[in-house]
PDBQT receptor file of N, H, CA, C and O in Angstrom, charges set to zero:
ATOM      1  N   UNK A   1       0.584  -1.206   0.538  1.00  0.00    +0.000 N 
ATOM      2  CA  UNK A   1       0.005   0.363   0.329  1.00  0.00    +0.000 C 
ATOM      3  C   UNK A   1       0.957   1.392   0.265  1.00  0.00    +0.000 C 
ATOM      4  O   UNK A   1       1.827   1.506   1.129  1.00  0.00    +0.000 OA
ATOM      5  N   UNK A   2       0.835   2.314  -0.906  1.00  0.00    +0.000 N 
ATOM      6  H   UNK A   2       0.128   2.221  -1.607  1.00  0.00    +0.000 HD
ATOM      7  CA  UNK A   2       1.367   3.608  -1.053  1.00  0.00    +0.000 C 
ATOM      8  C   UNK A   2       0.785   4.186  -0.620  1.00  0.00    +0.000 C 
ATOM      9  O   UNK A   2      -0.377   3.813  -0.457  1.00  0.00    +0.000 OA
ATOM     10  N   UNK A   3       1.197   5.442  -0.159  1.00  0.00    +0.000 N 
ATOM     11  H   UNK A   3       2.141   5.745  -0.292  1.00  0.00    +0.000 HD
ATOM     12  CA  UNK A   3      -0.182   6.694   0.439  1.00  0.00    +0.000 C 
ATOM     13  C   UNK A   3      -0.499   7.412  -1.136  1.00  0.00    +0.000 C 
ATOM     14  O   UNK A   3       0.512   7.482  -1.836  1.00  0.00    +0.000 OA
ATOM     15  N   UNK A   4      -1.347   7.767  -1.552  1.00  0.00    +0.000 N 
ATOM     16  H   UNK A   4      -2.168   7.711  -0.984  1.00  0.00    +0.000 HD
ATOM     17  CA  UNK A   4      -1.559   8.926  -2.103  1.00  0.00    +0.000 C 
ATOM     18  C   UNK A   4      -2.314  10.297  -2.084  1.00  0.00    +0.000 C 
ATOM     19  O   UNK A   4      -2.447  11.198  -2.912  1.00  0.00    +0.000 OA
ATOM     20  N   UNK A   5      -2.877  10.034  -0.450  1.00  0.00    +0.000 N 
ATOM     21  H   UNK A   5      -2.769   9.302   0.223  1.00  0.00    +0.000 HD
ATOM     22  CA  UNK A   5      -3.301  11.910   0.018  1.00  0.00    +0.000 C 
ATOM     23  C   UNK A   5      -2.270  12.318   0.865  1.00  0.00    +0.000 C 
ATOM     24  O   UNK A   5      -1.247  11.651   1.019  1.00  0.00    +0.000 OA
ATOM     25  N   UNK A   6      -2.471  13.289   1.373  1.00  0.00    +0.000 N 
ATOM     26  H   UNK A   6      -3.302  13.831   1.248  1.00  0.00    +0.000 HD
ATOM     27  CA  UNK A   6      -2.017  14.156   2.760  1.00  0.00    +0.000 C 
ATOM     28  C   UNK A   6      -3.244  14.491   2.737  1.00  0.00    +0.000 C 
ATOM     29  O   UNK A   6      -3.947  14.920   1.822  1.00  0.00    +0.000 OA
ATOM     30  N   UNK A   7      -3.631  14.075   4.714  1.00  0.00    +0.000 N 
ATOM     31  H   UNK A   7      -3.060  13.727   5.457  1.00  0.00    +0.000 HD
ATOM     32  CA  UNK A   7      -4.577  15.374   5.570  1.00  0.00    +0.000 C 
ATOM     33  C   UNK A   7      -3.980  15.447   6.223  1.00  0.00    +0.000 C 
ATOM     34  O   UNK A   7      -3.144  14.583   6.487  1.00  0.00    +0.000 OA
ATOM     35  N   UNK A   8      -4.175  16.988   7.062  1.00  0.00    +0.000 N 
ATOM     36  H   UNK A   8      -4.854  17.690   6.848  1.00  0.00    +0.000 HD
ATOM     37  CA  UNK A   8      -3.603  17.428   7.774  1.00  0.00    +0.000 C 
ATOM     38  C   UNK A   8      -4.749  17.188   8.797  1.00  0.00    +0.000 C 
ATOM     39  O   UNK A   8      -5.940  17.181   8.486  1.00  0.00    +0.000 OA
ATOM     40  N   UNK A   9      -4.141  16.945  10.364  1.00  0.00    +0.000 N 
ATOM     41  H   UNK A   9      -3.174  16.951  10.617  1.00  0.00    +0.000 HD
ATOM     42  CA  UNK A   9      -4.525  16.642  10.942  1.00  0.00    +0.000 C 
ATOM     43  C   UNK A   9      -4.484  18.040  12.450  1.00  0.00    +0.000 C 
ATOM     44  O   UNK A   9      -3.335  18.443  12.632  1.00  0.00    +0.000 OA
ATOM     45  N   UNK A  10      -5.385  18.595  13.253  1.00  0.00    +0.000 N 
ATOM     46  H   UNK A  10      -6.319  18.268  13.105  1.00  0.00    +0.000 HD
ATOM     47  CA  UNK A  10      -4.968  19.400  14.254  1.00  0.00    +0.000 C 
ATOM     48  C   UNK A  10      -5.294  18.509  15.359  1.00  0.00    +0.000 C 
ATOM     49  O   UNK A  10      -5.947  17.466  15.305  1.00  0.00    +0.000 OA
ATOM     50  N   UNK A  11      -4.571  19.243  16.701  1.00  0.00    +0.000 N 
ATOM     51  H   UNK A  11      -4.040  20.090  16.745  1.00  0.00    +0.000 HD
ATOM     52  CA  UNK A  11      -4.289  18.434  17.878  1.00  0.00    +0.000 C 
ATOM     53  C   UNK A  11      -3.737  19.086  19.217  1.00  0.00    +0.000 C 
ATOM     54  O   UNK A  11      -2.617  19.594  19.269  1.00  0.00    +0.000 OA
ATOM     55  N   UNK A  12      -4.699  19.027  20.407  1.00  0.00    +0.000 N 
ATOM     56  H   UNK A  12      -5.609  18.614  20.365  1.00  0.00    +0.000 HD
ATOM     57  CA  UNK A  12      -4.007  19.317  21.321  1.00  0.00    +0.000 C 
ATOM     58  C   UNK A  12      -2.803  19.335  21.959  1.00  0.00    +0.000 C 
ATOM     59  O   UNK A  12      -2.336  20.219  22.677  1.00  0.00    +0.000 OA
ATOM     60  N   UNK A  13      -2.198  17.969  21.539  1.00  0.00    +0.000 N 
ATOM     61  H   UNK A  13      -2.577  17.251  20.956  1.00  0.00    +0.000 HD
ATOM     62  CA  UNK A  13      -0.763  17.316  22.108  1.00  0.00    +0.000 C 
ATOM     63  C   UNK A  13      -0.944  16.222  22.344  1.00  0.00    +0.000 C 
ATOM     64  O   UNK A  13      -1.926  15.555  22.672  1.00  0.00    +0.000 OA
ATOM     65  N   UNK A  14       0.526  15.955  22.079  1.00  0.00    +0.000 N 
ATOM     66  H   UNK A  14       1.323  16.497  21.812  1.00  0.00    +0.000 HD
ATOM     67  CA  UNK A  14       0.840  14.376  22.088  1.00  0.00    +0.000 C 
ATOM     68  C   UNK A  14       1.098  14.366  23.600  1.00  0.00    +0.000 C 
ATOM     69  O   UNK A  14       1.617  15.232  24.304  1.00  0.00    +0.000 OA
ATOM     70  N   UNK A  15       0.461  12.820  24.004  1.00  0.00    +0.000 N 
ATOM     71  H   UNK A  15       0.039  12.116  23.431  1.00  0.00    +0.000 HD
ATOM     72  CA  UNK A  15       0.151  11.975  24.965  1.00  0.00    +0.000 C 
ATOM     73  C   UNK A  15       1.855  11.350  25.244  1.00  0.00    +0.000 C 
ATOM     74  O   UNK A  15       2.795  11.437  24.453  1.00  0.00    +0.000 OA
ATOM     75  N   UNK A  16       1.855  10.721  26.619  1.00  0.00    +0.000 N 
ATOM     76  H   UNK A  16       1.091  10.650  27.261  1.00  0.00    +0.000 HD
ATOM     77  CA  UNK A  16       2.883   9.699  26.621  1.00  0.00    +0.000 C 
ATOM     78  C   UNK A  16       3.409   8.848  26.244  1.00  0.00    +0.000 C 
ATOM     79  O   UNK A  16       4.567   8.430  26.265  1.00  0.00    +0.000 OA
ATOM     80  N   UNK A  17       2.291   8.490  25.779  1.00  0.00    +0.000 N 
ATOM     81  H   UNK A  17       1.351   8.830  25.762  1.00  0.00    +0.000 HD
ATOM     82  CA  UNK A  17       2.134   6.839  24.991  1.00  0.00    +0.000 C 
ATOM     83  C   UNK A  17       1.868   7.353  23.584  1.00  0.00    +0.000 C 
ATOM     84  O   UNK A  17       0.854   6.866  23.084  1.00  0.00    +0.000 OA
ATOM     85  N   UNK A  18       2.489   8.162  22.873  1.00  0.00    +0.000 N 
ATOM     86  H   UNK A  18       3.312   8.558  23.280  1.00  0.00    +0.000 HD
ATOM     87  CA  UNK A  18       3.113   8.744  21.567  1.00  0.00    +0.000 C 
ATOM     88  C   UNK A  18       1.344   8.535  20.644  1.00  0.00    +0.000 C 
ATOM     89  O   UNK A  18       1.173   7.721  19.736  1.00  0.00    +0.000 OA
ATOM     90  N   UNK A  19       0.445   9.308  21.083  1.00  0.00    +0.000 N 
ATOM     91  H   UNK A  19       0.583   9.969  21.821  1.00  0.00    +0.000 HD
ATOM     92  CA  UNK A  19      -1.254   9.520  20.921  1.00  0.00    +0.000 C 
ATOM     93  C   UNK A  19      -1.814  10.871  20.884  1.00  0.00    +0.000 C 
ATOM     94  O   UNK A  19      -1.364  11.712  21.663  1.00  0.00    +0.000 OA
ATOM     95  N   UNK A  20      -2.941  11.231  19.895  1.00  0.00    +0.000 N 
ATOM     96  H   UNK A  20      -3.307  10.548  19.263  1.00  0.00    +0.000 HD
ATOM     97  CA  UNK A  20      -2.786  12.253  19.724  1.00  0.00    +0.000 C 
ATOM     98  C   UNK A  20      -4.025  12.792  20.516  1.00  0.00    +0.000 C 
ATOM     99  O   UNK A  20      -5.188  12.405  20.402  1.00  0.00    +0.000 OA
ATOM    100  N   UNK A  21      -3.550  13.732  21.312  1.00  0.00    +0.000 N 
ATOM    101  H   UNK A  21      -2.605  14.047  21.404  1.00  0.00    +0.000 HD
ATOM    102  CA  UNK A  21      -4.832  14.068  22.234  1.00  0.00    +0.000 C 
ATOM    103  C   UNK A  21      -5.851  15.243  21.220  1.00  0.00    +0.000 C 
ATOM    104  O   UNK A  21      -5.367  16.150  20.544  1.00  0.00    +0.000 OA
ATOM    105  N   UNK A  22      -7.205  14.955  21.332  1.00  0.00    +0.000 N 
ATOM    106  H   UNK A  22      -7.598  14.218  21.882  1.00  0.00    +0.000 HD
ATOM    107  CA  UNK A  22      -8.382  15.923  20.713  1.00  0.00    +0.000 C 
ATOM    108  C   UNK A  22      -7.823  15.916  19.582  1.00  0.00    +0.000 C 
ATOM    109  O   UNK A  22      -7.150  16.889  19.242  1.00  0.00    +0.000 OA
ATOM    110  N   UNK A  23      -8.002  14.658  18.633  1.00  0.00    +0.000 N 
ATOM    111  H   UNK A  23      -8.549  13.868  18.909  1.00  0.00    +0.000 HD
ATOM    112  CA  UNK A  23      -7.997  14.682  17.045  1.00  0.00    +0.000 C 
ATOM    113  C   UNK A  23      -8.287  15.756  16.286  1.00  0.00    +0.000 C 
ATOM    114  O   UNK A  23      -7.872  16.491  17.182  1.00  0.00    +0.000 OA
ATOM    115  N   UNK A  24      -8.597  16.468  15.510  1.00  0.00    +0.000 N 
ATOM    116  H   UNK A  24      -8.934  15.871  14.782  1.00  0.00    +0.000 HD
ATOM    117  CA  UNK A  24      -9.335  16.844  14.197  1.00  0.00    +0.000 C 
ATOM    118  C   UNK A  24      -9.039  17.013  13.023  1.00  0.00    +0.000 C 
ATOM    119  O   UNK A  24      -8.521  18.066  12.649  1.00  0.00    +0.000 OA
ATOM    120  N   UNK A  25      -9.278  16.123  12.296  1.00  0.00    +0.000 N 
ATOM    121  H   UNK A  25      -9.699  15.268  12.599  1.00  0.00    +0.000 HD
ATOM    122  CA  UNK A  25      -9.470  16.505  10.868  1.00  0.00    +0.000 C 
ATOM    123  C   UNK A  25      -9.845  18.092  10.540  1.00  0.00    +0.000 C 
ATOM    124  O   UNK A  25     -10.832  18.744  10.880  1.00  0.00    +0.000 OA
ATOM    125  N   UNK A  26      -8.643  18.476   9.724  1.00  0.00    +0.000 N 
ATOM    126  H   UNK A  26      -7.841  17.946   9.449  1.00  0.00    +0.000 HD
ATOM    127  CA  UNK A  26      -8.894  19.681   8.932  1.00  0.00    +0.000 C 
ATOM    128  C   UNK A  26      -8.629  20.509   7.628  1.00  0.00    +0.000 C 
ATOM    129  O   UNK A  26      -8.473  21.706   7.386  1.00  0.00    +0.000 OA
ATOM    130  N   UNK A  27      -8.656  18.768   6.522  1.00  0.00    +0.000 N 
ATOM    131  H   UNK A  27      -8.783  17.796   6.719  1.00  0.00    +0.000 HD
ATOM    132  CA  UNK A  27      -8.502  18.544   5.319  1.00  0.00    +0.000 C 
ATOM    133  C   UNK A  27      -8.001  18.049   4.765  1.00  0.00    +0.000 C 
ATOM    134  O   UNK A  27      -7.621  17.091   5.439  1.00  0.00    +0.000 OA
ATOM    135  N   UNK A  28      -7.593  17.965   3.713  1.00  0.00    +0.000 N 
ATOM    136  H   UNK A  28      -7.902  18.743   3.166  1.00  0.00    +0.000 HD
ATOM    137  CA  UNK A  28      -6.667  17.733   2.346  1.00  0.00    +0.000 C 
ATOM    138  C   UNK A  28      -5.368  18.091   2.270  1.00  0.00    +0.000 C 
ATOM    139  O   UNK A  28      -5.578  19.276   2.530  1.00  0.00    +0.000 OA
ATOM    140  N   UNK A  29      -4.439  18.052   2.157  1.00  0.00    +0.000 N 
ATOM    141  H   UNK A  29      -4.269  17.089   1.945  1.00  0.00    +0.000 HD
ATOM    142  CA  UNK A  29      -2.803  19.411   1.459  1.00  0.00    +0.000 C 
ATOM    143  C   UNK A  29      -2.634  18.610   0.073  1.00  0.00    +0.000 C 
ATOM    144  O   UNK A  29      -2.047  17.545  -0.120  1.00  0.00    +0.000 OA
ATOM    145  N   UNK A  30      -3.290  19.400  -0.794  1.00  0.00    +0.000 N 
ATOM    146  H   UNK A  30      -3.767  20.265  -0.637  1.00  0.00    +0.000 HD
ATOM    147  CA  UNK A  30      -2.899  18.915  -1.913  1.00  0.00    +0.000 C 
ATOM    148  C   UNK A  30      -1.202  19.612  -2.294  1.00  0.00    +0.000 C 
ATOM    149  O   UNK A  30      -0.500  19.328  -3.264  1.00  0.00    +0.000 OA
ATOM    150  N   UNK A  31      -0.927  20.481  -1.283  1.00  0.00    +0.000 N 
ATOM    151  H   UNK A  31      -1.497  20.711  -0.495  1.00  0.00    +0.000 HD
ATOM    152  CA  UNK A  31       0.167  21.071  -2.046  1.00  0.00    +0.000 C 
ATOM    153  C   UNK A  31       1.475  20.142  -1.492  1.00  0.00    +0.000 C 
ATOM    154  O   UNK A  31       2.669  20.377  -1.678  1.00  0.00    +0.000 OA
ATOM    155  N   UNK A  32       0.837  18.960  -0.719  1.00  0.00    +0.000 N 
ATOM    156  H   UNK A  32      -0.133  18.770  -0.568  1.00  0.00    +0.000 HD
ATOM    157  CA  UNK A  32       2.051  18.072  -0.372  1.00  0.00    +0.000 C 
ATOM    158  C   UNK A  32       2.077  16.561  -0.998  1.00  0.00    +0.000 C 
ATOM    159  O   UNK A  32       1.244  15.798  -1.487  1.00  0.00    +0.000 OA
ATOM    160  N   UNK A  33       3.778  16.534  -0.660  1.00  0.00    +0.000 N 
ATOM    161  H   UNK A  33       4.455  17.153  -0.263  1.00  0.00    +0.000 HD
ATOM    162  CA  UNK A  33       3.582  14.924  -1.711  1.00  0.00    +0.000 C 
ATOM    163  C   UNK A  33       3.361  14.083  -0.376  1.00  0.00    +0.000 C 
ATOM    164  O   UNK A  33       3.902  14.526   0.637  1.00  0.00    +0.000 OA
ATOM    165  N   UNK A  34       2.729  13.090  -0.296  1.00  0.00    +0.000 N 
ATOM    166  H   UNK A  34       2.290  12.730  -1.119  1.00  0.00    +0.000 HD
ATOM    167  CA  UNK A  34       2.967  11.898   0.909  1.00  0.00    +0.000 C 
ATOM    168  C   UNK A  34       4.636  11.404   1.426  1.00  0.00    +0.000 C 
ATOM    169  O   UNK A  34       4.805  10.862   2.518  1.00  0.00    +0.000 OA
ATOM    170  N   UNK A  35       5.592  11.635   0.632  1.00  0.00    +0.000 N 
ATOM    171  H   UNK A  35       5.455  12.075  -0.255  1.00  0.00    +0.000 HD
ATOM    172  CA  UNK A  35       7.157  11.123   0.723  1.00  0.00    +0.000 C 
ATOM    173  C   UNK A  35       7.057  12.049   1.259  1.00  0.00    +0.000 C 
ATOM    174  O   UNK A  35       7.058  11.538   2.379  1.00  0.00    +0.000 OA
ATOM    175  N   UNK A  36       6.942  13.293   1.490  1.00  0.00    +0.000 N 
ATOM    176  H   UNK A  36       6.942  13.708   0.580  1.00  0.00    +0.000 HD
ATOM    177  CA  UNK A  36       7.203  14.406   2.285  1.00  0.00    +0.000 C 
ATOM    178  C   UNK A  36       6.927  14.729   3.532  1.00  0.00    +0.000 C 
ATOM    179  O   UNK A  36       7.521  15.612   4.151  1.00  0.00    +0.000 OA
ATOM    180  N   UNK A  37       6.053  14.066   3.955  1.00  0.00    +0.000 N 
ATOM    181  H   UNK A  37       5.571  13.349   3.451  1.00  0.00    +0.000 HD
ATOM    182  CA  UNK A  37       5.478  14.365   5.423  1.00  0.00    +0.000 C 
ATOM    183  C   UNK A  37       5.975  13.634   6.300  1.00  0.00    +0.000 C 
ATOM    184  O   UNK A  37       6.063  12.475   5.894  1.00  0.00    +0.000 OA
ATOM    185  N   UNK A  38       6.507  13.841   7.781  1.00  0.00    +0.000 N 
ATOM    186  H   UNK A  38       6.435  14.782   8.111  1.00  0.00    +0.000 HD
ATOM    187  CA  UNK A  38       6.911  13.871   8.655  1.00  0.00    +0.000 C 
ATOM    188  C   UNK A  38       6.446  14.094   9.626  1.00  0.00    +0.000 C 
ATOM    189  O   UNK A  38       6.032  15.252   9.677  1.00  0.00    +0.000 OA
ATOM    190  N   UNK A  39       6.087  12.797  11.624  1.00  0.00    +0.000 N 
ATOM    191  H   UNK A  39       6.423  11.856  11.583  1.00  0.00    +0.000 HD
ATOM    192  CA  UNK A  39       5.468  13.206  12.091  1.00  0.00    +0.000 C 
ATOM    193  C   UNK A  39       6.159  14.879  12.578  1.00  0.00    +0.000 C 
ATOM    194  O   UNK A  39       7.152  15.516  12.228  1.00  0.00    +0.000 OA
ATOM    195  N   UNK A  40       5.063  15.115  13.523  1.00  0.00    +0.000 N 
ATOM    196  H   UNK A  40       4.255  14.598  13.807  1.00  0.00    +0.000 HD
ATOM    197  CA  UNK A  40       5.827  16.304  13.624  1.00  0.00    +0.000 C 
ATOM    198  C   UNK A  40       6.027  16.738  15.302  1.00  0.00    +0.000 C 
ATOM    199  O   UNK A  40       4.912  16.586  15.801  1.00  0.00    +0.000 OA
ATOM    200  N   UNK A  41       6.904  17.168  16.264  1.00  0.00    +0.000 N 
ATOM    201  H   UNK A  41       7.810  17.291  15.858  1.00  0.00    +0.000 HD
ATOM    202  CA  UNK A  41       7.918  16.792  17.121  1.00  0.00    +0.000 C 
ATOM    203  C   UNK A  41       6.860  18.139  18.145  1.00  0.00    +0.000 C 
ATOM    204  O   UNK A  41       7.193  18.445  19.290  1.00  0.00    +0.000 OA
TER     205      UNK A  41
């Protein structure tokens, strides 16, 4: 499986067990290539 779309997800913070707290879908990012996406730190 290869990613074809990029979605933007907003959230309040990362939890101690590396999960998103209060995630919300904010839309698709047609200006981003899936290969360029990295985890926000």
